[in-house]
N, C-alpha and C positions, 0 to 999 in steps of 0.2 A: 502494498501502499504505498502510492506516494506519501513522503512526509511535508509535504506545504504547509505553513504557515499565514498568520495573517501579514499583509502587506503590508511598512511599515507607513512609506511615508508611497500614499498611487494619489497620484494624476487624473483624473477621467474631464478632458475637456470635451465635453458639448454644448462651447458655445456658436460652432460654425452652421449649428442644424438648420434645414433650411426650413423647415417646418413650424420652428417656435414661434408664438404669432408674438403681438408686444401686449397683449392680455394675458397670455401665459410670464411674460417676461415679469409683469405687473405685480402679477399674482406670487411670485419668490420673491419678492421684497418683504426684508421687515422691520417693523415697526419698535422691535425689541431683542437685546439678549443679554445671554445671562451676568452678572455682574462678573462672572471665573473668566466669558468669554473679553470682559474687555479687562483685565489683568496679564491675562497670556497674551492681548495682540501688544502692551505698555511693560512688560514686564524687564525689557533688559534700561528703559527708559528710570520704571521705578527702582530700579537696583543701580542705575548711576544720581540718583537723587537719594539715593539710603540703605548705604551699604546692609551685608546682610551677613545669617554667620554669628548674633548676636549674642548670645548662650555662651560662656564659656563652658569648654568639657569638664573641668574639676570640680565639685569632688568625686563624681559620678557617671557623669555622660558617658559615651561609647559612642558614640559618632565622628566617623571622618567624610568631608569632603571631597572632591579633584576640584579642579579647576582647570580653566581654559589650556594652561601650559600645562598642568602634567593631565593630561587627560588617564580613563580610568583603565585603557590595554595599555595605559608606560605602567600604570598603577597595577594595576594587576601582574604581570610582565614579569617586572622588578621586587615588586615582594615575595612573587612568588620562585623566583629565583629563575625565571621561562627569556630572561636577557640575550640575545648575543649567542641565536642559535645558529647559524649558517651552516655550522659546520657539523649540523645533526644533519639538516636535510641534503648533504651531500656527505653521509657515510659509503665507503664500499662495499660492496657485496660481502668480498673476507672480511671487513670491519662488522658487522651485520651478524653475523653465522658467529661470529665469535661471543655475541655480549648474551649472553646468560638474565632469566629475572630472577633477583630476590626476592622473597616474601618472609617477611616477616610476622609475627605476633606478639604484640604486649598486651600487656594489666597493666596499667597507670591510675594507680592509686593517689585519692588526695594526703597528703605531708601533714605534718606541723607544716605550721607557719604560711599556709597556703604552697611549700613544697612537692612538691611531685615525687611522685616514688614508680619507677616505668622497673616491670619484671619480666623480660621475655619468655615467654610459651616457647617450651623444648620438644623437636621431634628428630627424633630419630631414622626419618627417615621425608624428605622432604618433596615441597614439587621440583627443585630442581636437578631432583633421583629417577623423578619421572620421566625429566623430561632431558636426561642422559647425562647428566655432570656428575661423574666418578670421584664425591668424596664423602664415598661411604663406607662400613666393612663389604667388599663383591660379594661373600658369604653370606648375608645378608635376607634369609627367607621373606617378600612377599606378605609374604602370611601374617612377619611379626612383627611388631613395631604397630609404628602411629605416621603419621604425616596427612597432607592436605594435599587432597587429591586435584580440587580442579578450582578455580576465584573468577569470581567474573565481580565488575562491576559497571554502575552506566552512574555520569554526572550531567546533567539535566540544568543546564540555562534557559528555567522555562517562568512565563511568568507565574505570581507567586500567587494569582487567584485561581488556575487552574489547575498547580501539581502543587502535590501535601508531598514531595520527595525531593531532594536536589542532590541527594548521594543513595545509591539502595548497590546493594556489595553481597553475595550469594558463593559464602565459600562448604566446603564439602568436605569432610572430613573421614580418613579412614585409621580403622582399629581394629588392631586381634581381635582384639575379646573385651567383653563386658568389660573384667579387670583393667586393661588398659586404659579405658576412659576413665574406672574412674579409679583410679592405683590405691592408695595406700588409704585413700578417702573413709574417713568414719562414716558411714550410711545412715547414722542415725542423729549425725548432729551436719552433713552437709552446710547448712547455713550460713554456718560463723566461719568456716576455712577450717574449722581443725583437720585434724589425722590423727589418726592411730599412733604413731610414734610420737603426735602434739608436735610435728615441721610440718610446713606448708609443702608439699610437695607438685611438681606440674611446671611449676614457673621457677623459673632462677634464685636460686642462691638472694635473698634478702639483702646479702651484704654487699653495699656499691664500691665500684672502682674509677676512674676514669683513667679513658687509655691515654694515648698521643693526641689525639685530638681533644682532649678534656672531653668528651665525650661518657654522657652515667648506662656504667653496662654492668655487670651480674655475675658471680656464677656463673658456672651451667648446672642445675640440681640435673636428680636423677628421672623422675616419674611424674610426668605431667601432670595435674590438675585439671585435667579439661572439664573435668562439669563446672567447672565456671564460665566456660564460653555459652552455656544455654543457662545460669542460673536467674533469681526472680527474687524480687525482694520478697522479706520473710513477710505472711499476710498475717497474722496476728501483731505485728510491732515489736516483736517482743526485744527490754534493752539489749543494746548489742547485737542482736539479730542481723544479719546476711543484709543489705541492704545493693542489690546492683546502682544505685545513682552515688554510691561512695568510690565508686571505680567504671573505670570506660576500657576500652580498648581497643587499641588500635592499627592495625596494617600501614607495612613500610613496606613501600615497593622501588627499590635499588639495583643498578647489575651488576654484574659478577662479568668482571673483564679480564682476556687472555690477554697483556700487556706484551708486547708484541709491534716497538718502533719500526717497520717494514712496513705494517699496519693498521695502526693508530701515531697523530702524533702528541708529545708529548699535552697540546691544549687541550686536543680532545677526550685523550682520560681522563683530565682533570674537571673537563664539562660533564661529561660521562655519572663522573663519581658524585657529581655536585647534585645531579639534576636526581629529584625522590619525589616521588607522591606519599606524604602520608595521610591517610582516611582515618578521621577520631567517629567510633562505633557504637551504639546501643546496640541491642536487642532487638527485633522486628519479630519473625519466627523459628519454628526450626520443625527437622522429620530428622525420623533414627527408620533406619530398616537393617536387619540380617539377614545372612545370608547362610546356607546350608553350615558349615565351617564353624561356624563361631564368632567372623568380625563382623562386624558395626559399618559404619556407616550413615552418618552425622552428615546432615544441611541443613546451615544455617544461612538465617535471610537476618543482615544489620541496616540501621537506616543511620544516617551520619547525624550524633553527637549535639551538636550545635544544637538541632530540629529537635533532641530531648531537653535542652537546655530551655529552646523557648517556649518548650509545651508543657513544662515542669509545674507543679502545681508552688515551687517551690520560690519560683519567679513572676509567678503570678497576682497582681498590687489585690483587687480587689480579694482576691480568697483571703487573702495573710491577714486581709484586714477586718473579713468578716470572724479569722479564726481567731486572732487576735482578742475584738473584743466579745467573743460567743464566752470567752475561758473565766473572764469576769462578768458578766451579764447572770443575774439571774433567773430571767426569765426564759432563757435560753435553756440554760442551764436546769430548770425545774420543768420544761420541759422536754431534754432526755431524759431527765431522772422518770418522769411519769411514759414514757415510753420506754423506757426499761422496764416498769414496773407490769406495763401487760403484758411481755414476753414473759418475765417471770410469772403471773399470772396464770396464762394461757399453757405454762409448761407444768404448773398445777394441776388446773383442768385435765390435762393430756393423761397425763399419769395415777391420778385419784380420781377427777369425775363427782370428787362429791359435789352436794348443792350450796352448801358454803361456801369451795373454792367458787365455783360459777355467779354467787354472788360478788366475791371478793373482782372476778374479772370483770363482771357487768361496772362494778364501782373505779378500777381504773382506765378502764372504756371512757368512761366519764370528766372521769378526771381527766386525763390524758384529752381529749377532747380540747374540754375547757383550756388545756397549757396553750396547747398546737393555736386555737387562736388566739391566744395570746401573744405566743412567737412573732406569727404569720405578723402581727402590726407590731412588734416593736423588732422585725427585721424591715419592715418599712417602713423605721423610722431612720436603721441604721442604714439602709442604704442609703437611705436620703444625704445621710451627711454623711456618708463616704463618696459617693457621684461629687457629692458639694466640692468636699476634699478635693479631689482629680482632679477638680475643672478649676481648682483655686492652683491647686501644685504645677498645671501646665501653665494657663498663663502667668503665674508670677513665674516661673523661667521662661520664659515663651517674649519676647518683647512685640509691644500690640505698634501698629503705625496705622494712622489715620490721613485721609484727603478729603477733596472737598471738588469736583469737574463740574465746571459751569454749562450751562443749556445748552449754547452756542456750539459750548465746543463737542459733545455730545451729538449735537446734532450731525454737524461734519463729521464726525469718527462716522455713526453710523450710517449715512449717503455713501461714504467711501469703504462699508461693510460692501454696501450693497450693490456696486461699481455705479454709479450712479454720480464721482470724484476720483480722478484716476492721482491723489495725493492724496496722502493721510494726512489725519491733525498731527500737530505736535501736541504731547502730551496735556502740556498749559496746568495743572496741577504741583501746589506747594506739599510733600512730605510732612508729618510733625511725628514726630515717636508720643508715646501716651501716654504720661507718667503718672497719670492723677492718681490710677489705681480705682478710678470706678469701672471700667468696664470688666474690672478683676469679681470685682463686690456683687454687680448685677450678675457675671456670673453664674458665678456661684449660689448666689440665692435664688435666681432662676432654676438652675439645677436640684436646688433640694424642692422646691416646689413643684419645680415636674414632676419629682421624684413620688411624688405624692397624688398626680392626677390620673385621671380614668386614659381604659386605654384608645378612646374618641376626641378626647382634649388632645389628646398625644399627638396623635394622625391627625389634629387642624393645624397645632402648633409648629409641625413636620411642615406642611405645606405652607404655609406663614412665612416661614426664613426660608424655604424657594421659592417663594412669589418676589424676593425679592430683582426687579429688572433693572436695565439703562432702558430708558422709552426716549423717545422722539419728546425733544420741548418741559424735559425734564433737568435737574441737575445730578446728580449720583454723589454721594457722600460716602466711604469705604473706610471702614478698618482692617485687618489685617495684619498675619504674620506670616513667618516664612514657613515651610515644610523641615528644612534644616532644623529649628528653633523648636519644631514641633518634637520632632524622631530626637532630636538631644533633650529635654525635658522628660519624654517619657522613655528614654535610655536612663536616666536619674531616676527617676519614679520607680523604675522597675528595680534595681540596683544591679546595671549591665556593667557599670564600671567597672566594679571590685568584680568582675570574674576579666576571665584569654581571652572574651568577645567580641567585637567589634564590629560594626557596620557598615560602610563603605559606600555612597553614594558618588554618582558616575556623571555623566553631564550628558544635556538632550541639547539634538544639532540639528536645526530643519531648516529649509531654504524658503524666507520670502515671496515668495517669485510675485506678487499682487502692484511689485512700483518695477520701474527698469533698470535699477541696478540688479533684484536681486541679493537681496542680501543673506546671509547665510545670518545666521541667530542663533548664538548656543550660547546655553548657564547652565550652571546646576541644578542636578535634582531639588536640592535643596533648599534651590533659592527660587522655587516657583513660591507666586505669595498663594493664601488661602485666607478669604475673606473668611472673619470671624460668624457671619449667618453659615457659610457651605459648611463648617465647622458645624456651631451649635444642633443643624439641622440632623447631620450625622452623629451626629452627640446623641439624641432625644431616638432616632433610632435603631443606633445600633447599643449602647449603650442603656437607656432610662428603660423605652417602646419595653425591649424582653426583660427589666428590671435583672442585669446580669448582675449576679454572685460570682463569675469565674471569669479573668476574658484574659487569657495565656500571651504569653506574648506573639507567638508564630502568629498566632490569629486576628489577634490586636494588628499586627503588619499588615496582615493583606486586609485588612478591612480597610487601612489607611487608605492601602493602596488603592484600593478595587474606588474605595466611597468621596473619600479628597484631589488623593493624586490624577486620576482616572478625569474626573468631572473639569478638573483644573486644566488641564492638557488633551482640551481639545481641539482641534487648532482648527476643523471642519467648522467650524461655527463665521473664523474669522475668514475663511476662504468665501462662504456662501454663496455671495452673489456674482465669483462667477466660478458653479457649476466644479468645481478643486476641489478633491476629497482628498485631506492628507490623514495621517493616522499615526500618535506617539505611540508608541507600545512600548512596555514597560516589562522589563523582565529583571532574575536572580539568579547568582550564583555563590560557590561557597567554598574556601579551601583550608587545607591545613596547612601550618612552619610550626616548628620548632626554634626557637632561640632565648637566650639566655635575658632576651629584653623585647618589648613589644617593636621592631624596626617603623611599624610606621607612625611610633608616637616624634622620632627623633628630627621626623618634619612635616610637624603639623605647628598652625599655632594653635595660642588658649581657643579659638573658638573649633578646633578640628579641626581647619581649613590644609590641604599642602603646600607647602611652600616649595617645593623640592622630592623626585621621587626618593623612595626609602628606599634603599638596600639591603637586601639580605646577604648578610653576610656568613661566612665558618665564625662560630659563638664559644668562646671557652666557658667551664665551667658550664655550673646546673643549668638544663636544658627544661624552657619553658612551653606546655603548648598554646599553637593560637591561635586561632575561631575565626575565621572571617564572612561577613554575609555581606552581599554585596548587590547592592539593586543598583541597574544601571539601565540605559540607553541605548541602542546599536545608535556606531555616530556615523557620517554621511561619510566625513575623510576625504572633502573633495583637495583638501592640500594635499597627497599624497601621489604622486604621483608614479611608484615603480621601483623608486628605486631602492638598492638592495643594501647602501649602506646604510641610509636612514633609514629604510627601514626594521633592520640589524639591532640598530640603538632602541628600537620603538615594542621590539617583542616580537616583531611579524615576520614568519619565517614564509619564504618565499616552497614551496612547491612544485612539482612539475610532474606533466601527463608525458608516459612512455619516456621515461629516462629510468637506466642505464645504474645509476647513484641514488641516494635516499630512502626514506623507509616506506615513500605510495609504493601500491600493489597496480590498485585501480582506482579513476573516478568516476561519479555518474553523475552527467549533470541531469536536472530536472527542470526539466519549464516550469517556469508561474503562470496562468490566465488571469492574465489582466483584463478584463473590457478596458477598451478605448486604450487604451498603455499605445499600442504602434500608430493612431490615428493624431494620439496627442503629443508625438516625436516628431514623426515626420512635419506637423503644421509647423512647429517650432523652430525644423532642425533642417526641414523640404521636401520636400518625394524625391526618392530616387531609383532606380530600378530595383535596389537591393533590401529597398523600405518594408516589405515584405516578411521581410527574415528577422525585425526587430523584434526581440524578444530579450527579457529577461531568466539564467538562470539557476537553480538551485543545486547543490552538490552533494551527492556522500562519497566521503574519500576512504577507500583502505588499505590499510596498511600493516606493513612489520607490527609486530607489539610494540607498544612503549608506553610510556606514561609521561609524557615531556607537554603535554598539551590541562586545558583547563574552558570549559563553557563564560565567553565572554573575548579569548583570544581571539584578533585575525593572523589571515592568515593570509598569502598573495598567490593564486592558483596563475601555471601557463600553460593555457592550452595546446593541446598540442602542435604539433610544428607549422603546418601548412595556415591555420587560423590565425596566423601573426602576433604579434605586438597588442595585447588587449589596451593599453595606454593613448595609441596611435586612436584618436579621436578619429572616425568616418573611413580611416583606411585601409581600415582592416577587418576581417568575414570577424573575428573575435570582436572586437567594438563592435560591431553594427550588430552580432547579433547576442550580446550579453555576454560571452563566455569568458572565462575567466577573467584575473584581476581584484580585489580585497574582500574577500566573502567572512563576514563571523562568524566562530563557532558555539555551539547551541544546544551541541547535545554530544555526547562522548562516551561510548559503549568500548570495551573492554574483557575479552576471554581467555586465561589462559589454561591449559590442561597438558595432558599427555598427549606431545608432538603440536600441539595449535598454542600461539600466540595470538593476536588480533587482534587489531581496535579498528572504528571507523568512526570517524569524525559526521556530521547533521552540521553542515552550515546557509548560510545563508548566505545569500549576495548583499553586499555592499556598496558601491561601485568601481568602477574602470580602469581610475587609476590615470584617468585623462584629466584632471582636473575641471573638468569638467559640474557644477553642483545644479542641470535643470536636468539630469537624472528623473523617467518617472518613475523610478521603484530607488528610494533613495538606499534602502539598506532588508527591507525585510517588503 
């Protein structure tokens, strides 16, 4: 099935239609637009009036922002150690044949003072054995010991509203017997990681050492305690019982190389050794199967541990607030006690069945019913207070701004959007910062009051917030904050800054071709202005209306993207009168690194904005794991022109179809169906006999197995030789047909098994690299 995705920037030029009457054209005109539409059209002017990112990171913020100089693709490539990849794209067949994948599996426990203890699972038969590397006893039988049979993983840079998993990993383990799987574990107390001998087996001995590179290592243990691979928390919450959240699993992929200077250069060897893929994992599901010989096969599915963190009740602001209040609230505690009394009475009736016991059950039920009513009323009051405090914390941590646009300027803008004038009016408003605090207090009181309202009243209030429009004949007053400030405030409220998890926001880039200069607009996602009316409507709909008592961070961020960012980034409204459809698509990815400190923090200012490109270097001392959750929109990359040296600096690898060297085995181009795209391009650039070939192609790249790429990275694809250079505008088949150029990696799938190591990249077209910003499809 084709993996086509929605087009990011799609132009549909129907203005040449001869059947369109003046009356139909008149009907297309609008007299009102959303406030967010106006904010989007003047975002750059607003930013030049008032700097964004006003909320400092300290003490607990966790959001970083790219800027126009340090783009998301540069930050991603540098921070993940994926810069300067040229030599890896030109590896010889002999070099590739001597590269073996090395899989290491670790358990990482939370140690004292936030330090991590990393212990490796020991396998006396590993994947390298299956792939033919002779590093074990040649006399060892296949059915003795244990090992990894296969591993596959998917990294998906997909829409956060549509996808639940950014990282999916499946590992199949083989064990010669159940005893091999359990080791010396005391099966009566598996939850505490105790063993019969009193020493945890299966993990490397916890005595830490440092190798010559300063990395934390451990002595090799004897028999693995592999049951840890599938353990879950103790359901009874017994003190000191096993808790899966107290540790996580980590897969490390690297290369084992035969160092031969006739095959590799020293630089290539060093580069390959630096390239590692770290996947922090949390248990999803598992399957056990047995053979007639008694051996055991364990297939375990994992997902990224950052997703577990963001979906954990420990990071849930609302859950934690209610749980904290419940411990000391007599009304809630009384309701809990009465429910326990009912259960006790039911057990007594079941066991004895005496009339006196039945009467006691009836009394307990009545008492519990009354207590539950009181509990619901109390919870309503508590939720009201929590909602008020939450919105107060967000508003206090987010700088609010306001401006007013005069009626004449609004009238001129609406005429421009309706294509009645050709020049967009100036912004013409003065922005001031709202330091009065009245907006914060009003929002808090409104949230507390709305929490006590009936559902129909809440719906009408949502509609009222959304009814505010930019109208002909009326001035416009707007109060707004920046999305980046809001996100920074939320990460503070949720305490994300006290962890090793960070959020990185990329840039938005699109071409405004309503005027003759075809200006490229580019700014960070965090610089998107959000009107307080839009936010309050969202707050009513997502929190107050469903009476939320729990809001996990991952769901919250998805709802923010879907309910705030998407409406604020809908360029269709400002291109309405010109019959041009444009769409800005938001995607996400995440990746993991190890370093003694957060490398990104050294190149961001107090507001979290990158002032340079972070560099992942070899670190000494105790290593920590850092997870980065990235929200980005594919960039147009109009300024890039296929220059290999410049692309190398930006972490963009060049891939070739049909070249003897390199990791690529095949590339399949897939045409994107775009109504009117050919006609639109021909209208702007002129008709030629080759106009019918004009199309844009996404592609699937099949490669020799590797772990070099992440979703969000960009590659330049050179088409087959006969197609010519895609950067030569209207001069080659590749440029005219839309085959080759810059592509964004949106999904990576890798399979490693006996005799198999394959990787596939799902890529979406960005630009031909011809310097043109008039392409029909900017990205996808």
